[in-house]
C-alpha positions as CSV (number, residue, x, y, z in Angstrom):
1,Q,-58.8,-67.9,43.2
2,V,-60.4,-65.7,45.9
3,Q,-61.3,-62.2,44.9
4,L,-62.0,-59.5,47.3
5,V,-63.5,-56.2,46.2
6,Q,-63.6,-53.2,48.5
7,S,-65.9,-50.2,48.6
8,G,-66.5,-47.3,50.9
9,G,-63.9,-45.0,52.3
10,G,-63.4,-41.4,51.4
11,L,-63.0,-38.1,53.2
12,V,-64.6,-37.4,56.5
13,L,-64.2,-34.8,59.3
14,A,-62.7,-35.9,62.6
15,G,-65.3,-37.4,64.8
16,G,-67.3,-38.7,61.8
17,S,-68.0,-42.2,60.7
18,L,-67.4,-44.4,57.6
19,R,-68.1,-48.0,56.7
20,L,-65.9,-50.1,54.5
21,S,-67.1,-53.1,52.7
22,C,-65.2,-56.1,51.4
23,A,-67.2,-58.4,49.0
24,A,-65.9,-61.9,48.4
25,S,-66.2,-64.1,45.3
26,G,-68.2,-67.0,46.8
27,S,-69.2,-67.9,50.3
28,I,-67.3,-66.2,53.2
29,R,-68.1,-69.1,55.4
30,R,-65.1,-71.0,53.9
31,F,-62.6,-68.5,55.2
32,N,-60.6,-69.3,58.3
33,T,-59.9,-65.6,59.1
34,M,-60.9,-62.3,57.6
35,S,-59.3,-59.0,58.6
36,W,-58.8,-55.4,57.9
37,H,-55.4,-53.8,57.8
38,R,-54.2,-50.2,57.1
39,Q,-51.1,-48.5,55.9
40,A,-50.4,-44.8,56.4
41,P,-47.8,-42.9,54.4
42,G,-44.3,-43.8,55.5
43,K,-45.5,-46.5,57.9
44,Q,-45.8,-50.2,57.9
45,R,-49.0,-52.0,57.3
46,E,-50.8,-52.7,60.6
47,L,-53.6,-55.0,61.6
48,V,-56.8,-53.2,62.4
49,A,-59.3,-55.9,63.2
50,T,-59.8,-59.7,62.7
51,I,-62.8,-62.0,62.7
52,T,-62.4,-65.7,62.8
53,R,-64.5,-68.6,61.5
54,D,-66.3,-68.8,64.9
55,N,-66.9,-65.0,64.8
56,S,-64.3,-64.2,67.4
57,T,-63.1,-60.6,67.0
58,N,-59.9,-58.8,67.8
59,Y,-58.9,-55.2,67.4
60,G,-55.7,-53.2,67.4
61,D,-55.3,-51.0,70.5
62,S,-55.6,-47.8,68.5
63,V,-59.1,-48.6,67.3
64,K,-60.7,-50.5,70.2
65,G,-64.0,-49.1,71.1
66,R,-64.3,-47.1,67.9
67,F,-64.2,-49.7,65.1
68,T,-66.4,-52.8,64.6
69,I,-65.7,-55.7,62.3
70,S,-68.6,-57.8,61.1
71,R,-69.7,-60.2,58.3
72,D,-72.9,-60.7,56.4
73,Y,-73.1,-64.2,55.1
74,A,-76.1,-63.5,52.9
75,E,-74.1,-60.8,51.1
76,N,-70.7,-62.6,51.3
77,T,-69.3,-59.4,52.6
78,M,-67.2,-58.2,55.5
79,Y,-67.6,-54.7,57.0
80,L,-65.6,-52.3,59.1
81,Q,-67.7,-49.7,60.8
82,M,-65.5,-46.8,61.9
83,N,-66.8,-44.3,64.4
84,S,-65.2,-41.4,66.1
85,L,-62.6,-41.1,63.4
86,K,-59.3,-39.3,64.1
87,P,-56.8,-37.8,61.7
88,E,-54.4,-40.6,62.7
89,D,-56.8,-43.1,61.2
90,T,-55.9,-41.7,57.7
91,A,-54.5,-44.5,55.7
92,I,-55.2,-46.9,52.8
93,Y,-57.3,-49.8,54.2
94,Y,-57.1,-53.3,52.9
95,C,-59.2,-56.4,53.6
96,Y,-57.7,-59.8,53.7
97,A,-59.0,-63.3,53.9
98,N,-57.4,-66.7,54.1
99,L,-58.8,-70.2,53.7
100,Y,-56.4,-72.0,56.0
101,P,-54.1,-71.1,58.9
102,G,-50.6,-70.3,57.8
103,I,-51.5,-70.3,54.1
104,L,-51.2,-67.0,52.2
105,G,-54.6,-65.6,51.5
106,S,-56.0,-62.8,49.3
107,W,-56.0,-59.0,49.6
108,G,-58.5,-56.5,48.5
109,Q,-57.5,-53.6,46.2
110,G,-57.3,-51.1,49.1
111,T,-59.4,-48.0,49.7
112,Q,-58.3,-44.6,50.9
113,V,-59.7,-43.2,54.2
114,T,-58.8,-39.6,54.9
115,V,-59.8,-37.9,58.2
116,S,-59.4,-34.2,58.3
117,S,-59.1,-32.2,61.5
């Protein structure tokens, strides 16, 4: 059973930065894909950023150029660096990881990010 434990988040002014962490139980090298998602009140969960086994990255249009997804193999942790934050980035952020394509993976517990104007 894969466990993902998130940290980071909080309240920040518009234009500020935050970094989210997602620590995995065991090596993150085994994951096929790791990603960040977010869900704002009254909205569907949306994909924010993805990083694959070969370290290819992909971003949602609304965060391109502002957010960066990365991994630290030594720490078995995935990160989301969020810069130039906007009020519309306010949401609960979740990390996700799966071992095999098409097979349901594991979610982190979620962390609140609030950006005030």
